[in-house]
N, C-alpha and C positions, 0 to 999 in steps of 0.2 A: 556445653554447648550454641556454636553463631544460631543465632538469625538467620532468618531470610528476608527481608522488606521492594519490591518493587516501590521504591521513591522521584523517577522517572519514567517514562511514556512517551512516546513517537513516532511520530508517522507522515508515512508520505506518496503524496500524487501528483502520478504523471499531469506534466501538462497539455493532456490531448484530451481535450473535452470533445463530447461524442451525444451526438441530443437520441432522440427516439426517432427522428424527420432524420438523420444522417442513417437510421438505422434504417426507413424508409427506403430510401435510394441502394441497398446491399439485399431488401429482402420481402416478402408483402408478407406485412405489417406496420399499423398505422401510432402515431406517437396516442390515441387515444385508450387504443386496445392493451397498448405496452403501463395505461398507465393504468387502465379499470385495475389491470390486473396482477400486479408491480407496484403500485406508484410511484416509479423509477422514470423519473425523465433526464437527467441525463448520466452517462458514469464515464468513467476516464480511462481508457485505454493507452500501453504504456508510449511511448515511440521507439523507433530505428537508435535513437542513444540509449537508454534506458537495459538497465540488464537487471537478475534480482538483486546480481552484491553490487551496481552505485543504488539500488529504492532503500534494500539495506539498511548502504553505512547510511544513507540520508536523512534516514527512519532512528538512525542509532544515534549519530549526534543528535538532533533532537531530545530526544532521551534522557540525554549526559545533560548535556544544555538544560532539561528540566531540574534538572535532580543536582544540579552542582556541581555535578564534580565532572574527570580525567577522563582518562580509559583506564590510566594505569590503577583506579581505584575501585575498578569493576574483576569479581570473580569471576561468576562465572552467567556467561548470556544462554539465555535456550531463544530459541529459535525454529519457528516452525513456519514453511510452506509447502499451497500445492506443485507448487512450481518451481523449477534450478536452472542455473545456470547448465550444471554440468548434468550430466545421466552417471551412473551411481553403479 
């Protein structure tokens, strides 16, 4: 029986940083209100050049590098997302 293991992790953060002050311009809120309730100061938003596929690819590349592997070394990839590039 083969064993499964997680030996490398990867992530991707879009370049666009949106602050609470930026959100104040879009809706009735304030930096203080958001921070008091969520602790969030900034968040990352996708740009027009980002897709779920491109961000997933960047994260997968990082995971491979962290594991010291090539794509051909992988037998199975488990991927989950709440949004996708395509409607199924």
